[in-house]
N, C-alpha and C positions, 0 to 999 in steps of 0.2 A: 866901552863895551866890555872889555876884559875884566875891569874892576867889578862890574855888575855881575858877570857870570861867576867870578871868584867868590863874590859875596853870597850868591844863591847856592852855590855848591853843586854837586853832581845831580844830574837829572835821572830820575828813575823811569823805567819803561811805563808806557800808558796802560798796558795790560798786565795785571799781576800774573805771576806764574801760577799754573794750575796746582791745586792742592794735591798732596800725595794721596794715593788710594786709601791709606790707613786713616786719614783725617776726614774723609767724606762721611757725611751723616747718612743714615738709612733713607731718610726722606719720607714722604707721605705714603701710606699704605692703607688698603681697604681692610676694615675689621668691624666687629660688633663690639659695642662698649656697654658694660653691665650697669654703669652708674646711671641713675634716673631712668631705668629701663621701663619700657612699655612692652608692646608685643614684639618680641624677638631682638630688641636692642640694636636693630640695623640702622634706623634713622639717625641716631646719635653718632654712629660711626661714619655715615655719609656726611653729616654736618661737620664733624671734626676733619674729615679728609678735605672737604671743599672750603672750609672756613665759613660756613653758613650758620644761621640760627636754627636750632633744632626744631622749633615750633613751625618755621616755614617749611622745612623738609617734611615734617609729619603732615602738614596741610597739603602739600603738593602730592605726596604719596597717596594720601587718602582720596584726593580729587581724581588722580589718575586711575586709581583702583576702581572708583565708581564709574568714571567715564569709559573705561575699557571693559566694563562688565565683569570685573574680577580677574581679568587676564594678567594684571600686574602681580597678582598673588603668586603665580607660578614662579617667576624669576625671584621674587622675594623669598619664597620658601627654599629655593635652590641656594640662594646666597646665605640663608640661615644655616644650611648644612655645610657650606664650603668655607666661609670666612672664619678666621680665628677670632677668639674672644679676648678682649682686654678689659681689666677691671674698672679703670677710671679714665677720664680724659687726661688727667695728669700723667698716668702711666703711658697713654698713647703718645703724648708729647715727648716724654722721656725716651721712649723707644724710637720715635721719629728722629729725634735730635742726637741719638747715641751714635758714636762712630761705627762705621762699617769696616770690619776687618776682612782682609783677603783670605 
């Protein structure tokens, strides 16, 4: 048994140590993406945030707007005013994966 343990070497902990705050990425964030824009650029930002296909997001938003009698247009317009704009999906992914500094 001792020979086998000596051959395997030291055992590392099962749980890795948490990364330092300087190495953490920003993570997902809500935004509007200008690339391939339609009305307001919001659906592509939602698709990038959730990892969905943009055509499905646009379809769901359109159906919900029709089914609610246009009520979904109010929060949509508010989000257009509040959310930051990002030029492309690649820029969104770069900002999402960039390290967060304290």
